[in-house]
C-alpha positions in Angstrom: 99.0 112.4 71.0 100.7 110.2 73.0 103.2 111.7 75.8 106.6 111.8 75.6 108.7 109.1 77.1 110.5 111.9 79.0 108.2 113.8 80.6 107.2 113.7 84.7 105.6 110.8 86.3 102.6 111.6 88.3 101.7 109.2 91.3 98.4 109.3 92.5 97.2 107.7 95.9 95.0 107.8 98.9 97.6 108.4 101.0 100.4 110.1 100.3 104.1 109.3 102.1 105.7 112.5 102.7 109.3 112.9 102.4 110.1 113.3 106.0 107.7 109.9 107.3 108.8 106.8 107.5 108.0 104.4 104.0 105.3 101.8 105.7 106.6 99.2 103.3 107.9 98.6 99.4 104.9 100.2 97.7 106.0 103.9 99.6 109.4 102.8 98.4 108.9 102.1 94.9 106.9 105.1 93.9 109.8 107.3 95.9 112.0 105.6 93.7 110.0 106.0 90.3 109.6 109.6 91.1 113.4 110.4 92.3 114.8 108.4 89.2 112.2 110.3 86.7 111.2 113.5 88.6 107.4 114.0 89.2 104.7 114.5 91.5 103.1 112.3 94.3 99.3 113.3 94.7 96.7 112.7 97.3 95.3 113.0 100.6 97.1 114.4 103.6 95.7 111.9 106.2 94.1 114.8 108.1 90.6 116.1 108.6 90.3 119.8 107.9 89.1 122.1 110.3 88.5 124.8 107.2 88.4 124.9 103.7 88.6 121.4 102.3 90.8 120.3 99.2 93.4 123.1 99.3 96.7 121.9 98.2 99.6 121.9 100.0 103.4 121.4 98.7 106.7 120.2 99.7 109.9 119.8 97.4 112.2 116.9 97.8 115.0 117.0 95.2 113.3 116.3 92.1 109.9 115.2 93.5 106.9 117.3 95.0 104.3 116.4 97.2 101.0 118.0 96.8 98.4 116.9 99.3 94.8 117.9 100.5 92.9 117.3 103.8 89.4 116.2 103.7 86.4 117.6 105.3 85.1 115.1 107.9 81.6 114.5 106.0 83.9 113.5 102.9 86.4 111.5 104.5 83.3 109.4 106.1 81.6 108.9 103.3 84.4 108.4 101.1 86.8 106.3 103.2 85.3 104.8 106.0 82.1 104.7 104.1 82.0 103.4 100.6 85.9 102.5 100.0 86.0 100.1 103.4 82.5 99.2 104.0 81.5 98.4 100.2 84.2 98.3 97.7 86.8 96.5 100.3 84.3 93.1 101.2 83.1 93.0 97.9 86.5 92.9 96.1 87.6 90.3 98.9 84.4 87.9 97.9 82.7 88.8 101.0 79.2 90.4 99.3 77.7 89.4 102.6 79.8 92.3 104.4 78.9 94.7 101.8 76.9 97.9 103.3 75.9 99.9 100.4 74.4 103.3 101.2 73.9 106.2 98.4 74.9 108.8 100.4 78.5 107.0 100.6 78.6 106.4 97.0 77.8 110.3 96.6 81.1 111.0 99.0 83.2 108.3 97.0 82.5 110.2 93.5 82.4 113.8 95.5 85.8 113.4 96.4 87.4 111.6 93.4 86.0 114.9 91.3 87.7 117.1 94.2 90.8 114.9 93.1 90.4 115.4 89.6 89.7 119.1 90.0 92.8 119.9 91.8 94.8 117.4 90.1 94.0 119.0 86.5 95.7 122.0 86.9 98.8 120.2 87.5 99.3 117.8 85.1 101.5 119.3 82.0 101.4 117.6 78.6 103.7 115.0 78.5 103.5 113.7 82.2 102.3 110.2 82.4 100.1 109.6 85.2 100.0 106.5 87.5 96.7 105.9 89.9 96.6 103.4 92.5 93.9 101.4 94.3 90.0 100.9 94.8 90.0 104.2 96.4 90.3 105.9 92.8 88.4 104.1 90.3 86.7 106.8 88.4 89.6 109.4 88.7 90.4 108.7 85.1 87.1 109.6 83.6 86.9 112.5 85.9 90.1 113.6 84.1 89.0 112.8 81.1 85.9 115.1 81.4 88.5 117.7 81.7 90.2 117.4 78.4 93.4 115.4 80.2 94.6 113.0 77.1 97.5 112.0 78.6 98.7 108.1 79.2 97.3 107.2 82.7 97.5 104.0 84.4 95.5 102.1 87.1 97.0 99.7 89.4 94.4 97.4 91.6 96.4 96.2 94.8 93.4 94.0 95.8 92.0 91.1 94.4 89.3 91.1 91.8 86.4 88.8 92.1 84.4 87.4 89.1 82.3 89.2 86.8 79.1 86.9 88.7 80.4 88.5 92.0 81.1 92.4 90.5 77.6 92.8 89.1 76.2 92.4 92.7 77.5 95.8 93.4 74.5 98.5 93.2 75.4 100.9 90.0 78.4 98.9 89.3 78.3 100.0 85.5 78.5 103.6 86.2 81.3 102.9 88.7 83.4 99.9 87.1 82.8 100.9 83.2 85.1 103.8 84.3 88.0 101.6 84.4 87.6 101.9 80.1 89.3 105.6 81.0 92.5 104.2 81.6 95.0 103.2 79.0 96.4 100.5 81.2 95.0 98.4 84.2 97.5 96.5 86.4 96.4 93.6 88.2 98.1 91.1 90.4 97.3 87.6 89.0 95.9 86.1 85.5 92.8 85.4 87.7 92.1 89.0 88.1 92.8 90.0 84.5 90.2 87.2 83.3 87.5 88.6 86.0 88.0 92.2 84.3 88.1 91.0 80.9 84.9 88.9 81.8 83.2 91.8 82.9 84.1 94.0 79.9 82.8 91.6 77.6 79.7 89.7 79.1 78.3 92.4 81.0 79.4 95.8 79.3 79.5 94.2 75.9 83.3 95.2 75.1 85.3 93.2 72.4 88.4 91.7 73.5 91.3 91.4 71.1 94.9 90.0 71.0 97.2 91.1 73.6 94.2 91.6 76.4 93.3 94.8 74.5 89.6 95.8 75.1 87.6 97.8 73.1 84.8 99.8 75.4 83.0 102.2 73.1 85.3 104.7 71.5 88.0 103.6 74.3 90.8 101.3 73.7 92.7 100.0 76.7 94.7 96.8 78.1 94.5 94.9 81.1 98.0 93.5 82.0 99.5 91.1 84.8 102.5 93.2 86.8 102.7 90.9 90.5 104.3 93.3 92.8 107.3 92.2 94.7 109.7 93.3 97.7 113.0 95.2 97.9 114.3 91.3 98.3 117.9 92.3 98.9 117.0 95.2 101.3 114.7 92.8 103.6 117.4 90.3 103.7 119.9 92.8 104.7 117.6 93.8 107.1 116.6 90.4 108.6 120.7 89.8 108.8 121.5 93.0 110.7 118.6 92.5 113.0 120.0 89.4 114.8 121.9 91.9 117.0 118.8 93.9 118.5 118.0 93.5 121.7 114.5 93.2 120.9 115.2 89.7 119.3 117.6 88.7 121.8 114.8 88.8 124.1 112.3 87.0 121.7 115.0 84.1 121.8 115.1 84.3 125.8 111.6 84.5 125.9 111.0 81.3 123.9 113.7 79.1 125.7 114.6 77.0 122.9 110.9 76.1 121.6 110.0 76.8 117.9 108.1 79.8 116.7 105.6 80.0 114.1 104.7 83.6 113.1 101.8 85.4 111.6 101.5 89.2 110.9 98.4 90.6 109.3 96.8 93.6 109.3 93.7 93.6 111.7 90.8 92.3 109.1 88.6 89.8 108.3 90.0 88.9 105.1 93.2 87.7 106.6 91.4 84.2 108.1 92.8 85.1 111.3 90.0 83.2 113.3 90.7 80.5 111.1 94.2 80.4 111.5 93.7 80.3 115.2 91.3 77.4 114.9 94.0 75.3 113.1 96.5 76.0 115.6 94.4 74.9 118.1 93.4 72.0 116.1 97.3 70.9 115.7 97.6 71.2 119.7 94.3 69.2 119.8 95.9 65.9 117.8 99.6 66.6 118.8 100.2 66.9 122.2 103.7 66.0 121.6 104.0 69.4 120.4 102.8 71.0 123.6 105.6 73.2 125.4 107.4 72.9 121.7 106.3 75.3 120.0 104.9 78.7 120.3 102.5 80.6 118.1 103.2 84.6 117.6 100.6 86.3 115.9 100.9 90.2 115.5 97.7 91.7 114.1 97.7 96.0 114.6 94.4 97.0 114.0 93.1 99.3 111.6 89.7 101.0 110.8 88.3 100.6 114.0 85.1 102.8 113.2 84.0 100.0 111.0 81.9 97.5 112.9 83.0 94.6 111.1 86.9 95.4 112.5 85.5 95.9 116.5 83.9 92.5 116.0 86.8 90.5 114.8 89.0 91.8 117.1 86.7 90.7 119.9 86.4 87.3 118.4 90.1 86.9 118.5 90.5 87.7 121.7 88.4 85.5 122.9 89.8 82.3 120.7 93.2 83.7 122.1 92.5 83.6 125.5 90.4 79.7 124.9 93.3 78.6 123.3 96.2 79.9 126.3 93.4 78.7 128.9 93.4 75.0 127.5 96.7 74.4 126.8 99.0 76.8 128.7 101.8 75.8 131.6 102.8 78.0 134.0 106.2 78.1 132.0 104.6 78.2 128.4 101.7 80.2 126.6 100.7 78.3 123.5 99.9 81.8 121.6 101.0 85.3 121.7 98.4 87.7 120.3 99.7 91.0 119.8 97.7 94.1 118.7 101.0 96.8 117.9 103.1 97.4 114.9 106.6 96.9 114.5 109.1 98.6 112.1 109.7 96.6 109.0 113.6 96.1 110.2 112.2 94.4 113.5 109.7 92.3 112.1 112.1 90.8 109.2 114.1 89.6 112.6 111.1 88.3 113.8 110.8 86.3 110.4 114.2 85.0 110.4 113.7 83.7 113.8 110.4 81.8 113.2 110.7 78.2 111.7 107.1 78.5 110.0 105.5 81.5 108.6 102.0 81.3 108.9 100.3 83.4 105.7 96.7 82.2 105.3 94.3 85.0 104.3 90.9 84.4 102.6 91.5 86.2 99.8 94.2 88.4 98.8 95.6 90.7 96.2 99.2 89.7 96.6 100.9 89.5 100.5 103.9 90.8 101.0 104.3 89.2 104.0 104.7 86.1 102.8 107.5 87.7 100.4 109.0 89.4 103.2 109.3 85.9 104.9 111.0 84.4 102.6 113.6 86.8 102.0 114.2 86.7 105.7 115.3 83.4 106.2 118.8 82.4 106.6 120.0 80.4 103.8 121.6 77.9 105.8 118.8 77.0 108.1 115.5 78.4 106.3 111.9 78.5 107.9 108.8 76.9 106.0 106.2 79.4 104.5 102.5 78.0 104.5 100.5 79.8 102.7 96.7 80.3 101.7 96.4 79.5 97.9 94.0 82.4 97.6 96.7 85.0 98.0 98.3 86.6 94.7 101.4 85.4 96.1 100.9 81.8 95.8 100.8 82.0 91.8 104.8 83.2 92.6 105.5 80.7 95.6 104.7 77.3 94.5 107.3 75.9 96.8 105.3 77.0 100.1 103.0 74.5 101.6 99.7 76.0 100.2 96.6 75.4 101.6 93.0 76.2 101.9 92.8 78.6 104.7 88.9 77.6 105.4 90.0 73.8 106.1 91.3 73.9 109.5 92.3 70.0 108.9 94.5 71.1 105.9 96.1 74.0 107.7 97.0 71.9 111.1 98.2 69.0 108.7 100.6 71.6 106.6 101.7 73.2 110.3 103.0 69.3 110.8 104.6 69.1 107.7 106.4 72.3 107.9 107.4 71.6 111.7 108.8 68.3 110.8 110.1 69.1 107.1 114.0 67.6 106.8 116.5 70.4 106.2 117.4 69.6 102.5 113.9 70.1 101.5 113.4 73.2 103.3 116.7 74.5 101.5 115.4 73.4 98.3 112.0 74.8 98.7 113.6 78.4 100.0 116.1 78.6 97.0 113.2 78.2 94.7 111.2 81.0 95.9 114.0 83.1 96.4 115.1 83.0 92.9 111.8 84.4 91.9 111.5 87.1 94.4 115.5 88.1 93.3 114.1 88.3 90.1 110.6 89.6 90.2 111.5 92.3 92.9 110.0 95.9 93.8 112.0 97.5 90.7 111.3 95.1 88.2 107.4 95.7 89.1 107.6 99.0 88.7 109.9 98.9 85.6 107.8 97.0 84.2 104.3 98.5 84.6 105.8 101.9 83.6 107.5 100.6 80.6 104.0 98.9 79.5 102.0 102.2 79.9 104.6 104.6 77.9 105.1 101.6 75.3 
């Protein structure tokens, strides 16, 4: 029997944003809003390594929302998170099979942690609850809940890209893992391309049948794949950007530029973000347009992440060398062409940086959505907006068609787009910005969660 619409919402994610923690972006805010509106439970890993017994639940209450978190053992964390999630699934999902590091022990740890989630979560589920599971860390969780006789509506949202079926089958034991997606009632994806990849995989590799309305039948399971491009809190970002103009940090940035035009990039330090190619494209711009010297400055903010994974340490070294080479080649005593910063900043401050930048440079090799692109647009001054240069391989490119879309691997094309952006007339900048802002205002973070939950409970 289907659960009632009025039941609780249970959100499950690898990490939980606890009530007294600062929400790190739109997703955490969206989940909190949904839970506050409906009442429910947010379940997941605490972010801590257990000194003693792993898996013991701890609870916090914040109005109608209950938070249930648990620690993981060091071994489980290393195999589940650092191992299988980030060294096997992450590179595969971002079209980098050459970086996939498959280890059977990592897979065993990944499945073990998902079973632990299922055991603890099953004890908390009530008959009319609706369950929303998030991201690649927890792909098999619904199947493990079904094994424990959970019959509730369960939805899954994948926040990364989903590559074509020909790439998915390179994952060892792919049927054992990806076939469990059939245990969900609804699978949410960012783009129609991702949706096609999922349907092709189930039809051509697993023998499922595809029916009208993107409904799939696999064995005794019927489920649906849907496209739900995630948005941002558009009005809040715009408000934060406008208010940030009065911040001391923005005044300091403005003074340091001394009238120069700012290009900005903000990305987690990750090989999927196309940062080496981006640096190369900027260097190419300086090489072929000497009139730009001392008139432009590129600020790349790249907070480090997953420092235990060798590929991440390698890309950090590569970028440090590249930034040093660019500055060594083109800098003047009063001008550094590139500012490369490995720190993170509050969203409220970043929005001010975006507003002051005449070009937003967002060129991932692959990205599920890329909310930085959307935040850059929402942060702009309507009277004098900047220009977004965007990878056509980011999910955001499907919505932000008025950006300058580029292939991030083609450094000449990116350099061309930078030149075009830096010389674009005001009327064209306003027209492109207004078109993109219309999309962001309509398809914001609230519309995204309401659309997904509406489809799940329908």
